[in-house]
A tleap script that builds the chain and sets N, CA, C and O, in Angstrom:
source leaprc.protein.ff14SB
mol = sequence {
  NMET SER ASP GLN GLY LYS GLU GLU GLN PHE
  THR ASN ASP ARG SER SER SER GLY LYS CYS
  GLY VAL THR MET SER ALA SER VAL GLU GLY
  ASN ALA ILE ALA GLU LEU TYR GLY GLU ARG
  PRO GLY VAL GLU VAL THR SER TYR PRO ALA
  MET ILE ARG ILE ASP ALA GLU ASP ARG LEU
  VAL PHE ASP MET GLU GLU ILE ALA GLU ALA
  LEU GLY GLU PRO GLU PHE THR THR TYR ASP
  PHE GLU ILE GLU THR SER THR HIE TYR GLY
  ARG MET VAL ARG LEU ASP ASN GLN ILE LEU
  LEU PHE ALA ASN PRO GLU ASP ALA ALA GLU
  TYR LEU GLY PHE GLU PRO PRO GLU GLY ASP
  ASP ASP GLU PRO GLN LEU PRO CGLY
}
set mol.1.N position { -26.406 -19.509 8.193 }
set mol.1.CA position { -25.357 -20.791 7.221 }
set mol.1.C position { -24.466 -22.232 7.458 }
set mol.1.O position { -23.987 -22.592 8.533 }
set mol.2.N position { -24.437 -22.464 7.039 }
set mol.2.CA position { -23.929 -24.553 6.408 }
set mol.2.C position { -22.731 -23.632 7.908 }
set mol.2.O position { -22.367 -22.473 8.109 }
set mol.3.N position { -22.408 -25.634 8.960 }
set mol.3.CA position { -20.838 -25.337 8.967 }
set mol.3.C position { -19.684 -24.871 7.826 }
set mol.3.O position { -18.915 -23.911 7.770 }
set mol.4.N position { -20.071 -26.588 6.511 }
set mol.4.CA position { -19.618 -25.702 5.797 }
set mol.4.C position { -19.411 -24.906 4.692 }
set mol.4.O position { -18.755 -25.089 3.667 }
set mol.5.N position { -20.437 -23.514 5.283 }
set mol.5.CA position { -20.059 -22.662 4.076 }
set mol.5.C position { -19.643 -21.797 5.511 }
set mol.5.O position { -19.373 -20.635 5.208 }
set mol.6.N position { -19.539 -22.011 6.749 }
set mol.6.CA position { -18.517 -21.023 7.691 }
set mol.6.C position { -16.895 -21.376 7.783 }
set mol.6.O position { -15.859 -20.835 8.168 }
set mol.7.N position { -17.272 -22.455 7.267 }
set mol.7.CA position { -15.430 -23.232 7.145 }
set mol.7.C position { -14.779 -23.431 6.518 }
set mol.7.O position { -13.721 -24.055 6.600 }
set mol.8.N position { -15.901 -22.300 4.713 }
set mol.8.CA position { -14.931 -22.025 3.824 }
set mol.8.C position { -14.837 -20.706 3.791 }
set mol.8.O position { -14.111 -20.219 2.924 }
set mol.9.N position { -15.741 -19.581 4.977 }
set mol.9.CA position { -15.344 -18.796 5.019 }
set mol.9.C position { -13.847 -18.951 5.708 }
set mol.9.O position { -13.334 -19.929 5.163 }
set mol.10.N position { -13.254 -18.588 6.338 }
set mol.10.CA position { -12.589 -19.121 7.057 }
set mol.10.C position { -11.224 -20.054 7.079 }
set mol.10.O position { -10.717 -20.279 8.178 }
set mol.11.N position { -10.490 -20.720 5.628 }
set mol.11.CA position { -9.985 -20.459 5.264 }
set mol.11.C position { -8.492 -20.054 4.989 }
set mol.11.O position { -8.207 -19.125 4.234 }
set mol.12.N position { -7.679 -20.713 5.567 }
set mol.12.CA position { -6.465 -19.876 5.819 }
set mol.12.C position { -5.717 -19.692 3.518 }
set mol.12.O position { -4.862 -20.363 2.939 }
set mol.13.N position { -6.263 -18.965 3.192 }
set mol.13.CA position { -4.910 -19.575 1.752 }
set mol.13.C position { -3.349 -18.362 1.418 }
set mol.13.O position { -3.094 -17.429 0.656 }
set mol.14.N position { -2.774 -18.995 2.332 }
set mol.14.CA position { -1.485 -18.671 1.564 }
set mol.14.C position { -0.008 -17.887 0.925 }
set mol.14.O position { 1.073 -17.544 1.404 }
set mol.15.N position { -1.063 -17.806 -1.243 }
set mol.15.CA position { -1.050 -17.305 -1.868 }
set mol.15.C position { -0.554 -15.731 -1.698 }
set mol.15.O position { -0.497 -15.387 -0.518 }
set mol.16.N position { -0.082 -14.432 -2.928 }
set mol.16.CA position { 0.355 -14.077 -2.909 }
set mol.16.C position { -0.664 -13.137 -3.783 }
set mol.16.O position { -0.279 -12.857 -4.918 }
set mol.17.N position { -2.168 -12.532 -3.271 }
set mol.17.CA position { -3.413 -11.963 -4.229 }
set mol.17.C position { -2.549 -11.650 -4.912 }
set mol.17.O position { -2.771 -12.386 -5.873 }
set mol.18.N position { -0.595 -10.383 -5.488 }
set mol.18.CA position { -0.627 -9.774 -5.545 }
set mol.18.C position { -0.837 -8.995 -6.299 }
set mol.18.O position { -0.785 -8.977 -7.529 }
set mol.19.N position { -1.306 -7.707 -4.942 }
set mol.19.CA position { -1.803 -6.433 -4.154 }
set mol.19.C position { -0.582 -5.660 -3.529 }
set mol.19.O position { 0.622 -5.801 -3.742 }
set mol.20.N position { -1.318 -4.722 -2.616 }
set mol.20.CA position { -1.069 -3.700 -1.993 }
set mol.20.C position { -1.618 -2.959 -2.152 }
set mol.20.O position { -2.138 -2.499 -3.169 }
set mol.21.N position { -1.604 -2.415 -0.149 }
set mol.21.CA position { -2.995 -1.016 0.013 }
set mol.21.C position { -2.156 -0.540 1.361 }
set mol.21.O position { -1.187 -1.018 1.952 }
set mol.22.N position { -3.198 0.925 1.620 }
set mol.22.CA position { -3.029 1.241 2.666 }
set mol.22.C position { -4.375 1.529 3.197 }
set mol.22.O position { -5.336 1.762 2.463 }
set mol.23.N position { -4.426 1.509 4.439 }
set mol.23.CA position { -6.352 1.698 4.627 }
set mol.23.C position { -5.644 3.933 5.433 }
set mol.23.O position { -4.606 4.359 5.940 }
set mol.24.N position { -7.059 4.583 5.034 }
set mol.24.CA position { -6.082 6.366 5.568 }
set mol.24.C position { -6.961 6.647 6.866 }
set mol.24.O position { -6.952 5.727 7.684 }
set mol.25.N position { -7.554 7.526 7.117 }
set mol.25.CA position { -8.716 7.506 7.860 }
set mol.25.C position { -9.466 8.482 6.529 }
set mol.25.O position { -9.081 8.736 5.388 }
set mol.26.N position { -10.799 8.889 7.370 }
set mol.26.CA position { -11.478 9.740 6.322 }
set mol.26.C position { -11.022 11.033 6.152 }
set mol.26.O position { -11.676 11.750 5.396 }
set mol.27.N position { -10.167 11.428 6.624 }
set mol.27.CA position { -9.695 12.847 7.444 }
set mol.27.C position { -10.182 13.346 5.841 }
set mol.27.O position { -10.400 12.633 4.862 }
set mol.28.N position { -10.295 15.516 6.034 }
set mol.28.CA position { -10.095 16.150 4.857 }
set mol.28.C position { -8.745 15.681 3.854 }
set mol.28.O position { -8.523 16.411 2.888 }
set mol.29.N position { -7.873 14.514 4.065 }
set mol.29.CA position { -6.790 14.323 3.832 }
set mol.29.C position { -6.236 13.089 2.816 }
set mol.29.O position { -5.734 12.768 1.739 }
set mol.30.N position { -6.751 12.710 4.060 }
set mol.30.CA position { -7.116 10.572 3.044 }
set mol.30.C position { -8.738 10.814 2.229 }
set mol.30.O position { -9.350 9.846 1.778 }
set mol.31.N position { -9.236 12.128 2.144 }
set mol.31.CA position { -10.165 12.140 0.441 }
set mol.31.C position { -10.032 12.454 -0.218 }
set mol.31.O position { -10.603 12.365 -1.305 }
set mol.32.N position { -8.840 13.216 0.265 }
set mol.32.CA position { -8.256 13.932 -0.742 }
set mol.32.C position { -7.541 13.076 -1.799 }
set mol.32.O position { -7.752 12.946 -3.004 }
set mol.33.N position { -6.302 12.335 -0.679 }
set mol.33.CA position { -5.853 11.410 -1.630 }
set mol.33.C position { -7.089 10.076 -2.524 }
set mol.33.O position { -7.285 9.767 -3.700 }
set mol.34.N position { -7.492 9.756 -1.582 }
set mol.34.CA position { -8.727 9.135 -2.254 }
set mol.34.C position { -9.371 8.636 -3.138 }
set mol.34.O position { -9.765 7.564 -3.596 }
set mol.35.N position { -9.392 11.018 -3.429 }
set mol.35.CA position { -10.193 11.474 -4.346 }
set mol.35.C position { -8.902 11.314 -6.059 }
set mol.35.O position { -9.031 11.279 -7.283 }
set mol.36.N position { -7.613 11.261 -4.882 }
set mol.36.CA position { -6.774 11.635 -7.251 }
set mol.36.C position { -6.311 10.325 -6.468 }
set mol.36.O position { -5.628 10.911 -5.628 }
set mol.37.N position { -6.204 9.170 -6.178 }
set mol.37.CA position { -5.640 8.050 -6.229 }
set mol.37.C position { -6.867 7.237 -6.845 }
set mol.37.O position { -6.516 6.088 -7.113 }
set mol.38.N position { -8.426 7.540 -7.198 }
set mol.38.CA position { -9.491 6.346 -7.178 }
set mol.38.C position { -9.282 6.372 -8.195 }
set mol.38.O position { -9.516 5.418 -8.937 }
set mol.39.N position { -8.506 8.040 -8.779 }
set mol.39.CA position { -8.958 8.583 -10.820 }
set mol.39.C position { -8.023 7.386 -11.065 }
set mol.39.O position { -8.774 6.610 -11.656 }
set mol.40.N position { -7.134 6.931 -10.988 }
set mol.40.CA position { -6.323 6.412 -11.892 }
set mol.40.C position { -6.253 4.493 -11.790 }
set mol.40.O position { -6.481 3.697 -10.878 }
set mol.41.N position { -5.854 4.359 -13.117 }
set mol.41.CA position { -5.865 2.872 -13.726 }
set mol.41.C position { -5.359 2.072 -12.820 }
set mol.41.O position { -4.468 2.444 -12.057 }
set mol.42.N position { -5.953 0.701 -12.803 }
set mol.42.CA position { -5.921 -0.896 -12.052 }
set mol.42.C position { -5.361 -0.129 -10.171 }
set mol.42.O position { -4.367 -0.407 -9.500 }
set mol.43.N position { -6.815 1.111 -9.796 }
set mol.43.CA position { -6.387 1.225 -8.148 }
set mol.43.C position { -7.891 1.093 -7.967 }
set mol.43.O position { -8.673 1.542 -8.805 }
set mol.44.N position { -8.304 0.437 -6.803 }
set mol.44.CA position { -9.810 0.206 -6.223 }
set mol.44.C position { -9.995 1.420 -4.660 }
set mol.44.O position { -9.320 0.979 -3.729 }
set mol.45.N position { -10.418 2.174 -4.451 }
set mol.45.CA position { -10.651 2.769 -3.456 }
set mol.45.C position { -12.558 2.660 -2.669 }
set mol.45.O position { -13.644 2.969 -3.160 }
set mol.46.N position { -12.094 1.955 -1.013 }
set mol.46.CA position { -13.359 1.265 -1.202 }
set mol.46.C position { -12.670 3.011 0.595 }
set mol.46.O position { -11.697 3.329 1.280 }
set mol.47.N position { -14.685 3.563 0.220 }
set mol.47.CA position { -14.911 4.305 1.458 }
set mol.47.C position { -15.658 3.766 2.751 }
set mol.47.O position { -16.792 3.338 2.536 }
set mol.48.N position { -15.143 3.715 4.227 }
set mol.48.CA position { -16.582 3.273 5.226 }
set mol.48.C position { -16.311 4.400 5.501 }
set mol.48.O position { -15.254 4.991 5.282 }
set mol.49.N position { -17.320 4.805 6.036 }
set mol.49.CA position { -17.800 5.306 8.241 }
set mol.49.C position { -16.263 6.114 8.854 }
set mol.49.O position { -16.318 7.156 9.507 }
set mol.50.N position { -15.706 5.820 8.705 }
set mol.50.CA position { -14.178 6.414 9.822 }
set mol.50.C position { -12.908 6.010 9.241 }
set mol.50.O position { -11.849 6.571 9.522 }
set mol.51.N position { -13.038 4.812 8.243 }
set mol.51.CA position { -11.760 5.048 7.014 }
set mol.51.C position { -12.142 4.374 5.247 }
set mol.51.O position { -13.094 3.714 4.831 }
set mol.52.N position { -10.617 5.043 4.404 }
set mol.52.CA position { -10.648 3.830 3.508 }
set mol.52.C position { -9.447 3.536 2.917 }
set mol.52.O position { -8.328 4.050 2.930 }
set mol.53.N position { -10.086 2.329 2.256 }
set mol.53.CA position { -8.482 1.343 1.290 }
set mol.53.C position { -8.363 1.801 0.497 }
set mol.53.O position { -8.997 2.671 -0.098 }
set mol.54.N position { -7.234 1.127 0.284 }
set mol.54.CA position { -6.339 1.734 -1.383 }
set mol.54.C position { -6.019 1.138 -1.918 }
set mol.54.O position { -4.792 1.190 -1.996 }
set mol.55.N position { -6.713 0.016 -2.796 }
set mol.55.CA position { -5.672 -1.419 -3.142 }
set mol.55.C position { -5.496 -1.024 -3.820 }
set mol.55.O position { -6.086 0.030 -4.055 }
set mol.56.N position { -4.272 -1.670 -4.960 }
set mol.56.CA position { -3.539 -1.420 -6.566 }
set mol.56.C position { -2.841 -3.427 -7.070 }
set mol.56.O position { -2.326 -4.070 -6.155 }
set mol.57.N position { -2.897 -3.760 -7.792 }
set mol.57.CA position { -2.353 -4.734 -8.367 }
set mol.57.C position { -0.432 -4.500 -8.507 }
set mol.57.O position { -0.023 -3.611 -9.254 }
set mol.58.N position { 0.291 -5.130 -7.946 }
set mol.58.CA position { 1.774 -4.815 -8.052 }
set mol.58.C position { 2.364 -3.635 -7.323 }
set mol.58.O position { 3.361 -3.569 -6.604 }
set mol.59.N position { 1.692 -2.929 -7.609 }
set mol.59.CA position { 2.401 -1.475 -7.155 }
set mol.59.C position { 1.938 -0.417 -7.417 }
set mol.59.O position { 1.576 -0.002 -8.518 }
set mol.60.N position { 1.895 0.685 -5.262 }
set mol.60.CA position { 1.404 1.834 -5.626 }
set mol.60.C position { 2.144 2.955 -5.844 }
set mol.60.O position { 3.236 2.535 -5.461 }
set mol.61.N position { 2.333 4.053 -6.175 }
set mol.61.CA position { 3.716 4.744 -5.945 }
set mol.61.C position { 2.750 5.756 -5.297 }
set mol.61.O position { 1.567 5.428 -5.388 }
set mol.62.N position { 3.143 7.548 -4.315 }
set mol.62.CA position { 2.236 8.083 -3.942 }
set mol.62.C position { 3.000 9.330 -3.282 }
set mol.62.O position { 3.573 9.515 -2.209 }
set mol.63.N position { 2.687 10.253 -4.657 }
set mol.63.CA position { 3.826 11.641 -4.601 }
set mol.63.C position { 3.419 12.498 -3.130 }
set mol.63.O position { 2.389 12.790 -2.523 }
set mol.64.N position { 3.988 12.575 -3.069 }
set mol.64.CA position { 3.176 14.157 -2.252 }
set mol.64.C position { 3.284 15.389 -2.958 }
set mol.64.O position { 2.543 16.343 -2.722 }
set mol.65.N position { 4.163 15.397 -3.796 }
set mol.65.CA position { 4.058 16.592 -4.252 }
set mol.65.C position { 2.055 16.893 -5.524 }
set mol.65.O position { 1.563 17.951 -5.916 }
set mol.66.N position { 1.781 16.095 -5.630 }
set mol.66.CA position { 0.587 15.012 -5.632 }
set mol.66.C position { -0.564 15.847 -5.442 }
set mol.66.O position { -1.541 16.421 -5.923 }
set mol.67.N position { 0.429 15.450 -4.052 }
set mol.67.CA position { -1.114 14.878 -2.976 }
set mol.67.C position { -1.306 16.195 -2.667 }
set mol.67.O position { -2.438 16.646 -2.844 }
set mol.68.N position { -0.019 17.269 -2.031 }
set mol.68.CA position { 0.386 18.853 -1.956 }
set mol.68.C position { -0.683 19.534 -2.859 }
set mol.68.O position { -1.698 19.877 -2.253 }
set mol.69.N position { -0.663 19.685 -3.627 }
set mol.69.CA position { -1.380 20.008 -4.461 }
set mol.69.C position { -2.565 19.860 -4.815 }
set mol.69.O position { -3.252 20.664 -5.446 }
set mol.70.N position { -3.050 18.133 -4.163 }
set mol.70.CA position { -4.962 18.479 -4.611 }
set mol.70.C position { -5.406 18.990 -3.376 }
set mol.70.O position { -6.484 19.578 -3.473 }
set mol.71.N position { -4.687 18.937 -1.705 }
set mol.71.CA position { -4.697 19.745 -0.876 }
set mol.71.C position { -5.320 20.890 -1.207 }
set mol.71.O position { -6.414 21.318 -0.841 }
set mol.72.N position { -3.850 21.721 -2.539 }
set mol.72.CA position { -3.997 23.023 -2.386 }
set mol.72.C position { -2.836 23.480 -0.769 }
set mol.72.O position { -2.700 24.691 -0.595 }
set mol.73.N position { -2.019 22.425 0.385 }
set mol.73.CA position { -0.949 22.656 0.929 }
set mol.73.C position { -0.046 23.085 0.272 }
set mol.73.O position { 0.151 22.498 -0.791 }
set mol.74.N position { 0.890 24.297 0.630 }
set mol.74.CA position { 2.462 23.951 -0.075 }
set mol.74.C position { 2.867 23.196 0.806 }
set mol.74.O position { 2.613 23.660 1.918 }
set mol.75.N position { 3.515 21.995 0.844 }
set mol.75.CA position { 3.724 20.845 1.272 }
set mol.75.C position { 2.559 19.143 2.013 }
set mol.75.O position { 1.597 19.216 2.778 }
set mol.76.N position { 2.925 18.382 1.645 }
set mol.76.CA position { 2.987 17.274 1.978 }
set mol.76.C position { 3.480 16.881 2.692 }
set mol.76.O position { 3.790 17.926 3.263 }
set mol.77.N position { 4.185 15.634 3.646 }
set mol.77.CA position { 5.778 14.861 3.280 }
set mol.77.C position { 4.612 13.910 3.460 }
set mol.77.O position { 3.381 13.890 3.437 }
set mol.78.N position { 6.089 12.820 3.730 }
set mol.78.CA position { 5.573 10.527 3.679 }
set mol.78.C position { 5.119 10.961 5.567 }
set mol.78.O position { 4.311 10.273 6.192 }
set mol.79.N position { 5.667 11.908 6.039 }
set mol.79.CA position { 5.643 12.338 7.929 }
set mol.79.C position { 3.907 12.569 7.879 }
set mol.79.O position { 3.263 11.907 8.693 }
set mol.80.N position { 2.999 13.674 6.758 }
set mol.80.CA position { 2.427 13.997 7.371 }
set mol.80.C position { 1.138 12.218 6.688 }
set mol.80.O position { 0.196 11.752 7.329 }
set mol.81.N position { 1.679 11.699 5.247 }
set mol.81.CA position { 1.051 10.448 4.901 }
set mol.81.C position { 1.164 9.467 5.702 }
set mol.81.O position { 0.365 8.541 5.559 }
set mol.82.N position { 2.126 9.392 6.710 }
set mol.82.CA position { 2.117 8.016 7.611 }
set mol.82.C position { 0.676 8.383 8.837 }
set mol.82.O position { -0.107 7.573 9.333 }
set mol.83.N position { 0.751 9.871 9.027 }
set mol.83.CA position { 0.228 9.562 9.836 }
set mol.83.C position { -1.225 9.411 9.671 }
set mol.83.O position { -1.957 8.827 10.470 }
set mol.84.N position { -1.770 10.264 8.034 }
set mol.84.CA position { -2.830 9.618 7.799 }
set mol.84.C position { -3.578 8.067 7.065 }
set mol.84.O position { -4.617 7.710 6.510 }
set mol.85.N position { -1.964 7.388 7.608 }
set mol.85.CA position { -2.240 6.484 6.710 }
set mol.85.C position { -2.678 5.206 8.415 }
set mol.85.O position { -2.411 5.845 9.432 }
set mol.86.N position { -3.060 4.177 8.663 }
set mol.86.CA position { -3.057 3.437 9.598 }
set mol.86.C position { -2.557 2.297 9.671 }
set mol.86.O position { -2.038 1.826 10.684 }
set mol.87.N position { -2.672 1.731 8.565 }
set mol.87.CA position { -2.431 0.606 7.793 }
set mol.87.C position { -1.717 0.324 6.981 }
set mol.87.O position { -0.595 0.630 7.383 }
set mol.88.N position { -1.671 -0.052 6.127 }
set mol.88.CA position { -1.595 -1.131 5.885 }
set mol.88.C position { -0.255 -2.526 4.875 }
set mol.88.O position { 0.672 -2.988 5.541 }
set mol.89.N position { -0.353 -2.785 3.969 }
set mol.89.CA position { 0.428 -4.395 3.351 }
set mol.89.C position { 0.783 -4.229 1.526 }
set mol.89.O position { 0.157 -3.797 0.558 }
set mol.90.N position { 1.866 -4.718 1.710 }
set mol.90.CA position { 2.979 -4.461 0.391 }
set mol.90.C position { 3.718 -4.511 1.117 }
set mol.90.O position { 3.453 -4.378 2.312 }
set mol.91.N position { 4.879 -4.714 0.679 }
set mol.91.CA position { 6.443 -3.779 1.452 }
set mol.91.C position { 6.611 -2.334 0.781 }
set mol.91.O position { 6.789 -1.909 -0.361 }
set mol.92.N position { 6.490 -1.882 1.850 }
set mol.92.CA position { 6.119 -0.035 2.289 }
set mol.92.C position { 7.994 0.774 1.531 }
set mol.92.O position { 8.764 0.431 2.428 }
set mol.93.N position { 8.584 1.299 0.808 }
set mol.93.CA position { 9.205 2.616 1.184 }
set mol.93.C position { 9.232 3.446 0.592 }
set mol.93.O position { 9.061 3.734 -0.592 }
set mol.94.N position { 9.508 3.975 1.620 }
set mol.94.CA position { 9.940 5.806 2.053 }
set mol.94.C position { 10.903 6.375 1.199 }
set mol.94.O position { 11.409 5.353 0.737 }
set mol.95.N position { 11.178 6.811 0.958 }
set mol.95.CA position { 11.305 8.172 -0.216 }
set mol.95.C position { 11.151 8.763 0.346 }
set mol.95.O position { 10.280 8.503 1.175 }
set mol.96.N position { 12.019 10.434 0.438 }
set mol.96.CA position { 11.954 11.863 -0.096 }
set mol.96.C position { 10.595 12.261 -0.454 }
set mol.96.O position { 9.974 13.101 0.197 }
set mol.97.N position { 10.217 11.783 -1.283 }
set mol.97.CA position { 9.052 13.305 -1.401 }
set mol.97.C position { 7.539 11.827 -1.834 }
set mol.97.O position { 6.358 12.073 -2.079 }
set mol.98.N position { 8.254 10.342 -1.775 }
set mol.98.CA position { 7.667 9.108 -2.185 }
set mol.98.C position { 7.068 8.886 -1.538 }
set mol.98.O position { 7.025 9.595 -0.533 }
set mol.99.N position { 6.157 7.707 -1.668 }
set mol.99.CA position { 6.058 6.162 -1.024 }
set mol.99.C position { 5.307 5.272 -2.015 }
set mol.99.O position { 4.482 5.388 -2.921 }
set mol.100.N position { 6.091 4.211 -1.308 }
set mol.100.CA position { 6.212 3.579 -3.527 }
set mol.100.C position { 5.826 2.188 -1.777 }
set mol.100.O position { 6.320 2.222 -0.650 }
set mol.101.N position { 4.931 1.340 -2.303 }
set mol.101.CA position { 4.067 -0.104 -1.986 }
set mol.101.C position { 4.379 -0.977 -2.568 }
set mol.101.O position { 3.780 -0.763 -3.622 }
set mol.102.N position { 5.160 -2.315 -2.770 }
set mol.102.CA position { 5.059 -3.141 -4.014 }
set mol.102.C position { 4.093 -4.061 -3.327 }
set mol.102.O position { 3.611 -3.884 -2.208 }
set mol.103.N position { 3.781 -5.478 -4.471 }
set mol.103.CA position { 3.386 -6.719 -3.484 }
set mol.103.C position { 3.945 -7.441 -3.531 }
set mol.103.O position { 3.699 -8.613 -3.243 }
set mol.104.N position { 5.152 -6.848 -4.021 }
set mol.104.CA position { 6.153 -7.984 -3.981 }
set mol.104.C position { 7.291 -7.435 -3.748 }
set mol.104.O position { 7.789 -6.495 -4.367 }
set mol.105.N position { 8.096 -8.492 -2.090 }
set mol.105.CA position { 9.182 -7.725 -1.843 }
set mol.105.C position { 10.312 -7.225 -3.078 }
set mol.105.O position { 10.943 -6.175 -3.200 }
set mol.106.N position { 10.253 -8.655 -4.048 }
set mol.106.CA position { 11.823 -8.723 -4.295 }
set mol.106.C position { 11.672 -7.034 -4.577 }
set mol.106.O position { 12.289 -6.052 -4.165 }
set mol.107.N position { 10.639 -7.217 -5.404 }
set mol.107.CA position { 10.186 -5.659 -6.442 }
set mol.107.C position { 11.076 -4.328 -5.577 }
set mol.107.O position { 11.903 -3.567 -6.079 }
set mol.108.N position { 10.697 -4.352 -4.456 }
set mol.108.CA position { 11.784 -3.270 -2.931 }
set mol.108.C position { 12.812 -3.672 -2.904 }
set mol.108.O position { 13.278 -3.502 -1.777 }
set mol.109.N position { 13.786 -4.361 -3.846 }
set mol.109.CA position { 15.094 -4.804 -2.978 }
set mol.109.C position { 16.063 -4.247 -3.191 }
set mol.109.O position { 16.981 -4.412 -2.387 }
set mol.110.N position { 16.337 -3.084 -4.714 }
set mol.110.CA position { 16.820 -2.285 -4.514 }
set mol.110.C position { 16.942 -0.524 -3.530 }
set mol.110.O position { 17.806 0.030 -2.850 }
set mol.111.N position { 15.741 -0.243 -3.921 }
set mol.111.CA position { 14.826 0.456 -2.538 }
set mol.111.C position { 15.782 0.237 -0.867 }
set mol.111.O position { 16.314 1.048 -0.109 }
set mol.112.N position { 15.589 -1.693 -0.839 }
set mol.112.CA position { 15.312 -1.540 1.111 }
set mol.112.C position { 17.163 -2.175 0.478 }
set mol.112.O position { 16.658 -2.716 -0.505 }
set mol.113.N position { 18.292 -2.404 0.347 }
set mol.113.CA position { 19.703 -2.775 0.300 }
set mol.113.C position { 19.426 -4.143 0.223 }
set mol.113.O position { 19.666 -4.446 1.392 }
set mol.114.N position { 18.942 -5.649 -0.565 }
set mol.114.CA position { 19.108 -6.811 -1.039 }
set mol.114.C position { 19.644 -7.326 -1.860 }
set mol.114.O position { 20.357 -6.643 -2.595 }
set mol.115.N position { 19.506 -8.955 -2.107 }
set mol.115.CA position { 19.517 -8.809 -3.572 }
set mol.115.C position { 18.829 -10.341 -2.860 }
set mol.115.O position { 19.133 -11.179 -2.010 }
set mol.116.N position { 17.306 -9.936 -4.203 }
set mol.116.CA position { 16.346 -11.568 -3.824 }
set mol.116.C position { 17.129 -12.508 -3.863 }
set mol.116.O position { 18.153 -12.543 -4.545 }
set mol.117.N position { 16.680 -13.457 -3.054 }
set mol.117.CA position { 17.053 -15.133 -3.348 }
set mol.117.C position { 17.552 -15.875 -4.438 }
set mol.117.O position { 16.644 -16.596 -4.851 }
set mol.118.N position { 18.186 -15.966 -4.836 }
set mol.118.CA position { 17.928 -17.434 -5.503 }
set mol.118.C position { 17.427 -18.980 -5.467 }
set mol.118.O position { 16.788 -19.216 -4.441 }
set mol.119.N position { 17.494 -19.520 -5.895 }
set mol.119.CA position { 16.508 -21.296 -5.764 }
set mol.119.C position { 15.280 -20.933 -4.703 }
set mol.119.O position { 14.563 -19.942 -4.568 }
set mol.120.N position { 15.336 -21.647 -4.319 }
set mol.120.CA position { 14.302 -22.638 -2.641 }
set mol.120.C position { 14.887 -21.620 -1.635 }
set mol.120.O position { 14.479 -21.731 -0.479 }
set mol.121.N position { 16.053 -20.348 -1.984 }
set mol.121.CA position { 15.724 -19.644 -0.385 }
set mol.121.C position { 14.772 -18.266 0.001 }
set mol.121.O position { 14.721 -17.075 -0.306 }
set mol.122.N position { 13.900 -19.455 1.072 }
set mol.122.CA position { 13.532 -17.733 1.371 }
set mol.122.C position { 14.124 -16.925 1.673 }
set mol.122.O position { 13.349 -15.988 1.481 }
set mol.123.N position { 15.147 -16.446 2.101 }
set mol.123.CA position { 14.884 -15.165 2.757 }
set mol.123.C position { 16.338 -14.633 2.434 }
set mol.123.O position { 17.416 -15.227 2.444 }
set mol.124.N position { 15.811 -12.484 1.961 }
set mol.124.CA position { 17.262 -11.914 1.130 }
set mol.124.C position { 18.304 -12.105 2.353 }
set mol.124.O position { 18.245 -12.254 3.574 }
set mol.125.N position { 19.452 -12.002 1.178 }
set mol.125.CA position { 20.709 -11.503 1.586 }
set mol.125.C position { 20.625 -9.713 1.406 }
set mol.125.O position { 20.381 -8.987 0.442 }
set mol.126.N position { 20.982 -9.437 2.944 }
set mol.126.CA position { 21.307 -8.429 3.192 }
set mol.126.C position { 23.094 -8.165 3.017 }
set mol.126.O position { 24.043 -8.949 3.012 }
set mol.127.N position { 22.993 -6.747 2.893 }
set mol.127.CA position { 24.757 -7.177 1.936 }
set mol.127.C position { 25.540 -6.628 3.519 }
set mol.127.O position { 25.123 -6.798 4.664 }
set mol.128.N position { 26.084 -6.327 3.314 }
set mol.128.CA position { 28.054 -7.257 4.124 }
set mol.128.C position { 27.966 -6.390 4.717 }
set mol.128.O position { 28.817 -6.135 5.569 }
savepdb mol mol.pdb
quit
């Protein structure tokens, strides 16, 4: 590879990808979640030997009741989900029975209790 090719390979692009996602273990649970969500429009699942990437444009909503049903289990909690997840990108919001991921943090504002900034200010406004 030429020096120019190497330089292009490692360029830094700070623009938003407009995506969010998780990396999960390639376990029984992780594989079932990947199979369930891989059937959804706009969701991309990439399998590796020991892990699975689940990525989507804009947002991802993981519903624990649907996952429990796919697993044939009476219950699958947000805590169980987080055990299977090694990392995520995007703003994560954990509700009682859902995990929400947002590519744009401002889309999660209502769940996180802050007002999106107005104008050029990049800092969120936390409640008083």
